[in-house]
Each structure stands twice: as C-alpha cells, then as structure tokens.
Steps between C-alpha positions, in 0.01 A plus 500: 500500500629845413646736758230707676474837328248779452385654174532868592841660469490710818280632777243319710235246403170488685460146623192326637595284799182321607282807456753758624735718299870425562690701235847373412794637306529368148802273449606403148876464516689171520803638680334587831230235480712200595299218662716404799273232645184302430266290715211263433166523683356152446188594699366777275716409196715814479859555395645800686802696374705758690637721224684797651359803314232270355364466855308191616288332234325168451308297247268198508707213366187297416376767256532419132657842436652615833504875559713681756313702760641755744482409870516821710735508802499745795681829457813561710304682772221240520499213750222328305291509184154348540250397232209742491694766690759635256553870582414760238863622487640153424726453198728212394838641394849340524683829435729602789343708780378764542318447169455124532541215749781255569237248615371487142832357375460120515800269542371179662170314532373189677152343480319217679140425598316835522819700572751690289815668637682768300843647569571848366747786541299611803436185699274195503131477413266222609184463293193291574283418199124501515300248299463760224878551473517842665796535738515654850855611576705564815830685447805432721805727486826566684352818642202325663606138546814305589629413154868566431450701181231613258648362175348150492661290227391147597219320685472142622232286664580238765234262633630256761336328800182701453693830507504745207794739472549769237865578424614815318831623362488859628767743379565856613324759282476873578444543873777551754547188714386241245724194466553210266375168629204265532165577662239242594160466663341198667158664547410627151656843546376590848864513617834471317849386599832548322804281446814477280548873551771638275456237228384613156243225440353455153253215546362269765312170500406217735418131504373332816714627791784632281531859377750609234615853426718591201719801564798693371721268705339172394229262617381497862289237678312488828278238662186618681356255753282747690396857405644640825842340456798724421585501129853366448641500147781300339676606180566231239848470358530675161416302187 
C-alpha cells in the first residue's frame, strides 16, 4: 500500500472524526513522511502506521481497497483527547512548536485487544478503541509522568504470569533534565518507572519473562519474575 499522503499541497484539511472536525496539516512529501513503525489490530482489523510528519494513520486491512485515515492524537498541552469532546481549537499539526505539536510526530506504535500505544516526540499515548473505532487517548510526558524522555522510538509488550508490562525506549528530547533510557509501566500507564538510564535504546521487545533492549552499545537482556523486582540488565558480548 502506498505511503500515506494528502492531496492538497499545503495548509489544513478539515477532517471529520466521528462527527467532530479535527483539521490536520496536509502532508504530501516523501522525505518527512517516513513510516517508522507499524502495528496490527487483529480485533478491529486495522493496520496502524507512525509516520513522523505523516502523523498517526490507519487502514482496514480487510477492505478490498484499503484507504489511509488520520487518527488524531492529543496536542502537546493536552493530557487526553476524548471522542465526542474534541475542543474547538484543536488542530493536528506535526510542525515544531509553537505552530505545531511534537506529540503529532509519530515514531512507534503498539496494538493489542482494544488498546493502541503510540510513541511520539512528546511522550507516550494510550488509546482505547470503542466498538465504532473511535479512540480515547491519555497522553503521558516527561513533564507530567516519570518517563525518562519524551522522544519515544520503540514500544514493547510483555505478558507473563498474568502481568502486562509496557516497555518504551525513551530518549531525551527538548526539556532540561530528560535522559536516555527505558521507561515501563505495570499498570497501563497509571505509574511509570525508568531503567537503563544513559543508554541510547532504539528498540525493545519481550518474550515470556525475558526483555531485550537494543542500544548504541549492543543488546541488553533482563529477566522479570515479579513486577516489583529490581530490573537488572546484562549486556551480550558483541557479535
């Protein structure tokens, strides 16, 4: 399927998001529209793509001719974006602040069940899908939550012994005090913890009790037996 692009050359496009207007900036350039990550929602049959200046988009993979649709995310100053309650001053724009929003630049995405997580240049977003496909978002950032940095380049899901953990590669972005490292939550975003501080992590994944993080210095591994255990990492020897 072709890269998600808009037909207009510039400006904003009025966009109907489940009966509400959520205007978004037109994007029709390949260079800044790189799709950094994709995820499959087997529940509602969507493919999600996090495409930097192309923002978050999705299509129904069961459609005969799939069409990309924009999925609005909260603005930088919003802690949430709720279906049926989009403010009148909302706009979807990945241009740098103050004109646009870093949280509209998508770099990582993860989907399962009725949930989609999106990492941007301004934190982590947790979306819950309604039966109609509309998404209610909560926005977590370095400023308001305990993640190491707002530039979120990788997301991973771990399910082990009845415990779900979301892992994120969180890199320092703009704010003073942000750090490179890994951030994770064992309660669906209610609280966050950090680990591997100082490591420039690019991606993270898990299988059973094992978690793997690929970084500038190589491949790291930790074993999680209980969510309250300290996280101790070991670095593999170089290939």
